[in-house]
C-alpha positions in Angstrom: 39.1 -37.8 107.2 40.2 -34.1 107.2 39.5 -30.7 105.8 40.7 -28.6 103.0 40.1 -24.9 102.7 41.3 -23.0 99.8 40.6 -19.4 98.2 38.4 -18.9 95.5 38.8 -16.4 93.0 35.5 -14.8 92.0 34.4 -11.8 89.5 31.8 -9.6 90.7 28.8 -11.5 89.5 30.2 -14.3 91.5 30.6 -12.7 94.5 27.1 -11.4 94.4 25.5 -14.8 94.1 27.8 -15.7 96.8 26.6 -13.0 99.2 22.4 -13.7 98.2 23.0 -16.9 99.7 24.9 -15.8 102.6 21.7 -13.6 103.2 19.2 -16.9 102.2 21.0 -18.4 105.5 20.2 -15.6 107.6 16.6 -15.7 106.8 16.4 -18.9 108.2 17.5 -17.9 111.3 15.2 -15.0 111.5 12.6 -17.9 111.6 13.9 -17.8 115.9 11.0 -15.3 116.2 8.3 -17.4 114.7 10.0 -20.6 116.8 9.5 -18.1 119.8 5.9 -17.3 119.1 4.8 -20.8 118.4 6.6 -22.3 121.7 5.0 -19.7 123.7 1.4 -20.3 122.4 1.8 -24.3 122.1 4.5 -26.9 123.5 5.8 -28.4 120.1 9.3 -30.1 119.8 12.1 -28.3 118.0 11.9 -30.6 115.0 8.1 -29.8 114.8 9.0 -26.2 114.4 11.7 -26.5 112.3 9.5 -28.7 109.8 7.2 -26.0 110.1 9.9 -23.3 109.1 10.7 -25.6 106.1 7.5 -26.0 104.7 7.1 -22.0 105.0 10.3 -21.3 103.1 9.6 -23.5 100.6 6.0 -22.1 99.7 4.7 -18.9 100.8 7.5 -17.1 101.5 9.2 -17.7 97.8 5.8 -16.9 96.4 5.9 -13.0 98.0 6.8 -10.6 95.4 9.9 -8.9 97.2 11.6 -12.3 97.9 10.9 -13.9 94.6 14.7 -14.2 93.8 14.7 -16.8 96.1 13.3 -19.3 93.2 16.8 -18.9 91.8 19.1 -19.8 95.1 20.0 -22.7 96.0 17.6 -24.9 98.3 20.6 -26.7 99.9 21.3 -23.4 101.5 18.2 -23.5 103.7 17.9 -26.8 104.2 21.5 -27.2 105.7 20.7 -24.0 107.6 17.7 -25.9 109.2 20.1 -28.6 110.3 22.3 -26.1 111.8 19.6 -24.4 113.8 18.0 -27.8 114.8 21.7 -28.3 116.4 22.0 -25.2 118.1 18.6 -26.0 119.5 20.0 -29.5 120.8 23.1 -27.8 122.4 20.6 -25.4 123.9 18.6 -28.1 125.3 21.5 -29.8 126.7 22.7 -26.7 128.7 26.2 -26.5 126.5 25.5 -23.4 125.1 23.0 -20.5 125.2 19.5 -19.6 123.3 20.2 -19.3 119.2 20.9 -16.1 118.4 19.9 -14.2 115.0 22.3 -14.4 112.2 24.1 -11.0 111.9 25.9 -9.9 108.7 28.6 -8.5 111.0 29.0 -11.9 112.7 30.5 -13.5 109.7 29.0 -14.8 106.5 29.1 -18.5 105.3 26.6 -21.1 103.7 26.8 -24.7 103.5 25.8 -26.8 100.6 25.8 -30.4 99.8 25.2 -32.8 96.7 22.1 -35.1 97.5 23.2 -37.7 95.2 26.5 -39.1 95.0 29.7 -37.4 96.0 31.1 -34.8 94.0 34.4 -35.5 91.9 37.0 -32.8 92.2 39.7 -33.0 89.7 43.3 -31.5 90.1 43.7 -28.0 88.7 42.4 -24.3 89.3 38.6 -25.2 89.2 36.4 -26.5 91.9 32.9 -27.7 91.5 30.5 -27.0 93.9 27.4 -28.9 93.9 24.3 -26.7 92.9 26.3 -23.6 92.1 28.8 -24.1 89.5 32.3 -24.5 89.0 34.5 -21.6 90.0 38.2 -20.5 89.7 40.2 -21.2 92.8 43.4 -18.9 93.7 45.6 -22.1 93.9 45.6 -25.2 92.0 44.7 -28.6 93.9 47.5 -30.9 93.4 45.3 -33.8 93.1 41.8 -35.0 92.8 39.2 -35.4 95.6 35.8 -36.7 96.4 33.3 -34.9 98.9 29.8 -34.1 99.5 29.5 -31.2 101.6 31.1 -27.7 100.9 31.1 -24.7 103.2 31.6 -21.3 101.5 32.7 -18.4 103.6 33.6 -14.9 103.6 36.9 -13.6 105.6 37.6 -9.7 104.7 36.9 -9.2 101.2 37.8 -12.8 99.8 35.9 -16.1 99.6 36.9 -19.3 100.7 35.8 -22.8 100.2 36.2 -25.7 102.6 35.2 -29.5 102.4 36.0 -32.9 103.8 37.9 -35.6 102.4 38.2 -39.4 103.3 41.5 -40.3 103.1 44.8 -40.7 105.4 48.1 -39.1 105.1 51.3 -41.0 104.3 53.2 -42.2 107.6 55.7 -39.5 108.7 59.0 -40.6 110.4 60.1 -38.5 113.1 63.7 -38.7 113.3 64.4 -36.8 116.6 63.0 -38.0 120.2 61.7 -35.1 122.0 61.6 -31.6 122.0 60.5 -28.6 124.8 58.5 -25.2 123.7 58.3 -22.6 126.3 56.1 -20.0 125.1 56.6 -16.3 126.2 55.7 -12.7 125.0 59.1 -11.5 124.2 59.9 -14.3 122.2 56.8 -16.3 121.2 58.6 -20.0 121.5 61.9 -21.4 122.6 62.8 -24.8 121.7 65.1 -26.7 123.9 66.2 -29.7 122.5 66.7 -32.8 124.6 70.0 -33.8 122.7 71.6 -30.5 124.4 71.6 -28.5 121.0 71.5 -24.8 121.0 68.1 -23.7 122.2 66.0 -21.9 119.1 64.2 -18.7 119.6 60.9 -17.9 117.6 59.6 -14.4 117.5 55.7 -13.6 116.7 54.9 -11.0 114.1 52.5 -9.5 116.1 50.2 -8.0 113.3 47.7 -6.5 115.8 50.3 -4.3 117.1 51.0 -3.2 114.0 47.6 -2.4 113.0 46.3 -1.0 116.2 46.5 2.7 115.0 45.1 2.0 111.8 42.2 0.1 113.0 41.6 2.8 115.7 41.3 5.7 113.3 38.6 3.7 110.9 36.5 2.3 114.4 36.5 6.1 115.2 35.2 6.7 111.6 32.5 4.4 111.8 31.4 5.6 115.4 30.8 9.3 113.7 28.9 7.9 110.5 25.3 7.2 109.8 24.0 4.0 111.3 23.1 1.8 108.2 24.8 4.2 105.7 26.7 2.8 102.5 29.7 4.7 103.9 29.3 3.3 107.3 29.4 -0.2 105.3 32.5 0.8 103.5 34.4 1.6 106.6 33.3 -1.7 108.3 34.5 -3.4 105.2 37.9 -1.9 105.5 38.2 -2.7 109.3 37.2 -6.3 108.1 39.8 -6.6 105.6 42.4 -5.4 108.5 41.1 -8.2 110.7 41.4 -10.9 108.0 44.8 -9.7 107.2 45.6 -9.8 111.1 44.3 -13.6 111.2 46.0 -14.8 108.1 49.3 -13.2 109.2 49.0 -15.1 112.7 47.5 -18.3 111.2 50.5 -18.7 108.5 53.1 -18.1 111.5 51.8 -20.8 113.7 51.2 -23.4 110.5 55.1 -22.7 110.0 55.8 -23.1 113.2 53.7 -26.3 114.3 54.1 -28.4 111.0 57.9 -28.9 111.3 57.8 -29.7 115.0 55.4 -32.5 114.7 57.2 -33.9 111.6 60.4 -33.8 113.2 60.0 -35.0 117.0 58.2 -38.1 118.2 57.6 -36.2 121.6 56.7 -32.5 122.3 56.3 -31.2 125.4 54.5 -27.3 126.1 53.3 -25.5 129.2 49.4 -26.0 129.9 48.8 -22.6 130.3 45.7 -21.0 131.7 44.8 -18.4 128.8 41.8 -17.3 130.1 43.1 -16.3 133.7 46.1 -14.3 131.8 43.7 -12.6 129.5 42.4 -11.0 132.6 45.3 -9.3 133.0 44.7 -6.0 131.1 48.5 -5.3 131.1 49.3 -8.4 129.0 45.8 -9.4 127.5 46.6 -7.5 124.3 50.0 -9.2 123.9 48.7 -12.6 124.6 45.5 -12.3 122.1 48.0 -11.1 119.7 50.2 -14.0 119.8 47.7 -16.8 119.8 48.8 -19.3 122.4 45.4 -21.0 122.5 45.4 -21.6 119.1 49.0 -22.9 118.9 48.3 -25.4 121.2 45.0 -26.2 119.4 47.1 -26.7 116.0 49.6 -29.2 117.9 47.1 -31.1 119.5 45.1 -32.4 116.0 48.6 -32.2 114.3 50.2 -34.6 116.5 47.5 -36.7 116.0 47.5 -36.7 112.3 51.2 -37.1 112.2 51.3 -39.7 115.3 53.3 -37.6 117.3 52.8 -37.3 121.1 51.9 -34.2 122.9 52.6 -34.0 127.0 51.3 -30.7 128.5 53.5 -29.5 131.3 52.1 -28.2 134.3 52.2 -24.1 134.4 53.8 -24.1 137.5 56.6 -26.2 136.7 59.8 -24.3 136.9 61.3 -25.1 133.3 63.0 -21.5 133.2 64.5 -22.0 136.7 66.0 -25.9 136.0 69.2 -26.3 134.2 68.9 -28.5 131.1 72.6 -30.5 132.2 72.7 -31.1 135.9 68.9 -30.4 136.8 69.5 -28.0 139.5 66.9 -24.8 140.3 67.8 -21.4 140.4 66.0 -18.6 140.7 66.5 -16.0 137.7 66.2 -12.2 137.7 63.1 -10.8 136.4 65.1 -9.2 133.2 65.6 -12.9 131.8 
């Protein structure tokens, strides 16, 4: 099973419909205040309280004049949101996470729908059928047909995306070369050192955050001077969100193009086991490290190695790989300029 994510090409009416459904999901998490009140008076299980929330959302809330539009939205949105809320409480009870918080528009906009009956068949082409919502246009055509049941719609910047899981297996890939070592750094993002003795390959990261830093600072300073809750402030935040979405897109595209050929070419991949959290504590390096995406690079390598049958080895962060000769194995200190 693997996930597929694609961009949607929506008109104003369709984008408004999606935005209303994200608000519908946030309404469910607003029931946290009711959960706190009920738990303070009577000790009820989380399941019983969530069942009460579902009854309230199904009947009394929809009958209120100001919320009559909820009847035109998909009921699968709040039902899946209640499942997410229940999972959040389970994680809190098991001490894995903190107490669930209210869903905010600024924290991200997303919701999940599913087909209660059989799974939905998705045909190849530019359109995608989302259960209980309708058929929408995609930015890129699907090369083949899929079958899925649960769909998550999310907004990144000004663009809407849909993601879903399919039960399928990738065709096996035969890696032609045995092993490779990747040394990560700030000046050069990755240096590829092949075991066969060929010349090292150096990959420079685009560093999109550094390029957009000045523009972000101007917009954030502008937003700080605007009236809280005003339309102008929301427009400014939308501009900031679009820039962050573009930054994230550039970084992800670079890492995808770097990791996929690696796992398809080499049977064994070695990278340093960096303490990214500790490195981020250095205020002189934190911005550069976060801009490069070391953790995301490792995460992508881990799941892609499993997907394509390659092996990933994490080398101890104190291993002197840069000081060790690849031919004779001797170790020699290198000047700081290297």
